[in-house]
N, C-alpha and C positions, 0 to 999 in steps of 0.2 A: 222556158219549156224545152225539153229535149225529146226528140223522136228516135225510137229504136226500131230499125227494120226487123221484122219477125216473119218466120216461115213455118209452114207445116206441109209436108209432101206425103201423099199416099200413092204407093206404087201399084199394088195389086190387091183386089178383094175377092179373088177367085176362091180361095180356101176359107175365107171368113173375114172378120173385121181386121183392120190393119193395126200393127203394133210397132212401137218404136219410141226411142228416147227423145227428150227435149234437152238441148244444150244451150248454155249461156257462154258466149265466147266472142271476143272482138273480131274474129275472123269468120264467123258464120256467114255462109252464102247459100243462095238457092241451089246452085249446082252441087255443093257439098251435101245438102240435105237430100237432094234427089238421088245422088249416088249411094248414100247410106241407106235410103229407103229401099233401093233395089237389093242391096246387100242383105237387109233384114228379111226380104221376101224369101231369098234362097236359104237363109239360116233357119227360119221358121219351118219352111217346107222340108228341109233336111231332117229336122227333129220331129216331123209330122205333127206340128202344132197347128191348130185351125186358124191360122192368121196369115195375112199378107204383111208386107213391109211398109213402114212409115218412118219418118224422122222429122223433127222440128227443131227450131232454135231461135234465139233472139241475139242479134248482134249488139253486144254490150260488154263492158268490162265489169264482171261481178265483184271483183276485188275493190272497185272504186265506189260501189253502192252500199249504202247502209242496209241493215236488215229490213227496216221499214220500206225503203225504196225497192228492195228486191220483192217484198210482198206486193207492193202496188204494181210493179212491173208484171209479176206473175198473174195477179188477178185480172189485170187489163188484157193480157195475152189470152188468158182463158176465156174471158168474155167475148173476145173477137173470134174465138174458135167455136162459139155456140153454133150448133148445126153442122160442125165439121167433125168434132170428136163425140164419142158416146160409147157406152158399154158394148153395143153391137155394131158400132161404126169404126171407131179408132180409139185405141187405148194407150195413152202416153205412159212413159216411165222415166226414171232419172237417167241422165247422161252427164256429159262434161259440165262440172260446176253446178249441177242441180242435185238434190238429195230428197230424203223422205219428207223434210219440211216443205220443200217446193211442191211435192205431190200432195201434201195435206192442204196447201192453199188452193191447188187446182181442184181437189175433191170438194172442198168447202164451197168454192165459188160456183162450180157446176151444180152442186146440190142445192144451194140457195136459189139458183136460177130456175130449177125445175120444181122446187118446193118440197123435196124429201131427200134423205140421205142416199147417195149413190156411191158406195165405196168401190164398186167395180169399174168406175170411170178411169182409174189409174192403178198402176201397180208400183211397188217399191215405196209404199207409204208406211207410216208408223203402225205397229201391231195394234195399238189402241184404236185405230180407225179401220181395222180390217186387213192390215198388212200381214204377210205370211212370215212365220218362223223360217229360219234358215235362208232368207232372201239375201242378207248381207254377205253370207259366206258362200253363196251358191256358185258364183263364177270361179273363184279360186279353188273351191272343192271340186268343181266340175273338171277343171284342168287336170287334176290328179286322178280323177276317175277315168278320164280318157287315156292318160299316160299309163295307168295301171293296166288297162285293157290292151294297149299297144305292147307293153312288156310281155304280156301273156302270149301274144301272137308272135313276138320276136324270140320267145324262149328265154327271156330274162327274168330275173327276180328283182323286183323294184327295190327291195331292202338291200340289195348289193350294189346299187347304182350310186354314183357320185353326181351331184346336181349343182348347177349354177343358176341362180335366179336373178334376172334383171327386172327391177321393180319390186318395191317392198311395201306397196300400198294395199288397197282393198283386194286386189287380185293376187299379186305376187307374194304379199305377206302371208295371206291365208294359205296359198299354195305351198310356200316354204314350210309352214308349220304342219300342213297335211303330209308333206313328204317326210318330215322328221318323225311324225307319229307312225308312219309305215316302215320306219327303219332305214330309209335312204339317208345318205350323208350329204348335207348341204354345205358345199365348199365356200360359196360366196353369194352375197346378196348386194343389191345397190338400190339407191333411190336417186332423185334428181341431183343431189349434191355429190354423189360418188358411192363407192362401195367398200366392203371389207371382205377379205379372203383369208382362209386358213386351210392349208392342205390336210389338216387332221379333221376338219369339219367345224362348223360354228355352233355355239350354244345360243340358239335363238332366244331363249328365255332371258339371257343376259345382254342381248344385243339391243341396247337402248341408247347408250351414250357414245359420243364421238371418240372417246378415249378407251373404247373396248380393247382390253389389253392383249387378247389372245389372237389377234389377226393383223394383217397388214392392209393398209388402205390402197385401193386401186381406183382408177377412173372407170367410167362406164364403158369406154372404148376398150380398155385393158381387160375388163371383166368378161367381155364377149369372147375373147380369145384364150381364156384360161382352159387348160385341159380338164375335161369332164366327160361323163357318159351322156348326160342329159342337160341341154341348155334350154331353160324356160324363159321366154321373152314376154314379160308382163308390164312393159312400160309404154313406149311410144311407137309410132309407125316408122318404117324405113330404118330399122336398126341394123339389119343385115343387108349389105349392099354389095355391088360388084367389086368394091374396093377391099372390104374386109372378109368376104365370104371365103376366099382361098385360104385364109389363115385360121379359120375356125378349127378347133381341136375337140370335136364332140362326135358322138355316135348318133344323136337324135336331137332335133330341134322341135320345141313345143311352143306354139303360138298362143299365149294367153291374152295378148293385146290384139287390137285390130290392125292388120296390115304391117306387122313388124319386119317382114321380109320383102325387099324390093323385087321387081321382076328379074333384074340382073342377078341379084343374090340367090333367088330361087333357082335359076338355071344353073348357076355354078354349083350349088349344093347337090342338085340332081346329078350333075356330071361326076361329082365326087362320091356319089352313092350315100349321101346323108339324108335320110327321110325327114320330112316335116309333117308334124301333126297340125293341120291347117286351122286358122282362127275360126272359120265359119262353123267348125265342129267343136274345137277345143274350148272356146270361151262361150259356148252356148248355154252354160249352166244358169246364167242370169236370166235370160229370156224364158228358159224352161220353168224356173221357179216363179217367174212373173205369171206365166200361164197357170201354174198351180194356184197362185194367189187369186187370180181372176175367177177360176173355177170355185174356189172356196167362198169368195164373196158372193157369187151368183147363187150358190146353194145355202149360204149362211151356215156352213158346216166346216169346221176347221180341223186340220190334221196336226199331229205331233211332229216334232223335229225329226224323229227317227223315220216316221212315215214319209216325210217329204224327201229326206236323203235317199231312202230306198227307191222311191219313185223316180228321183233324178238319176240315180245310177241305172235304172232300167231304161229310161229314155236315151241317155247318152250311150249306154252300151249297145242298144239296138241300132242307133245311128252309126256308131263306130263299126259294128259288124257289117252293115250294109256298104259302108264306104270302103272298108278293107277288101271285101269280096269283089266289089266292082273294080277297084284298082287292080286287083290280081287278075280278074277275068279279062279286062280290057288292056292290061299292061300300060296303065297310066298312073300318074302321081296321085297321092292321097288328096291333094288339093283339087285336082281335076275331077276326081271321083266324087268328092263332096259336092262340088258345084253341079256336076251332071245329075247326081241323085236328087238334089234340091229342085233343079229345073224340071226334071222328069215328073216330080210330084205335082208341080204346078201345071205342066203340060197335060198330064193325065186328067187332072180335075177339070181343066178348061175343055178338053175334048169330051168328057162325060157330060158337062153342063150344056154344051152346044151353043148355038147362037140365038139370041133373043132380039127382036121378036121373030 
């Protein structure tokens, strides 16, 4: 028998039930879950979603487990969370190495325990079980929605910008295609194995095989330093550091991943006058559409893909405008403004609620 340490951390319930992903990873720790739960509180508050932050995980190597073992692990974890999670208490979602199937197992386990179907217990589940349309594309599309808003403020036309995208998965791949659809030129993309670059722009539709003929191969490190107007970071944390930040050749950095810019890198880019669209705002499309999924499940009334996209654009646009105005008024960075805006939402709610008893 093997025992897997598992965690669920809830940071704040001032604004409503807590919300956050569940990750399966060999390096999951209590401290990591706690830090990410705090981060989710500020992100939800910034978007004015009625949630606090949470995060959970199981310390395991999901690649070493069969599908049956993953199901047993998930159902046991869910059973242990009985009384901790709930549609009005704490609503999990997918995270690292978890997906809509994981959420389906959680939903089924919880529903069997209470005796009736409870689709609103999780988000990011299959559409057949009450999942939302546009959930898969939400984070990547949200990155471009925020970028487009920033271009308007900067007096740029997005269709005239050259872009480099690090990460070609669920976030970066969708963001790259969204950029292309809006007329921007995607010069380079990469995944964990490396990237491809073409000064004339890539044909994303043909970009499937390693022998893509119309581009040169580059490493992820080289990709970050390619000349471009917009650098989209949609891969891992700590990609822009004190070591490579002085060599970046871009006008704007867009954080589609969590924490892709180190503290040192952030300071250097600020000194160089290169603005950063911060992760707490830019990659909030996923949790926003998760909120839409929860609302649809509670009301048993479902929206079209176009309705969801329009609502997402409204939410992200409102948050961006508040962040930009605060940064301008207080003469602080967009990252600082985003965090201040989120914290102010929680502080205002806490003050209004008062102290009980």
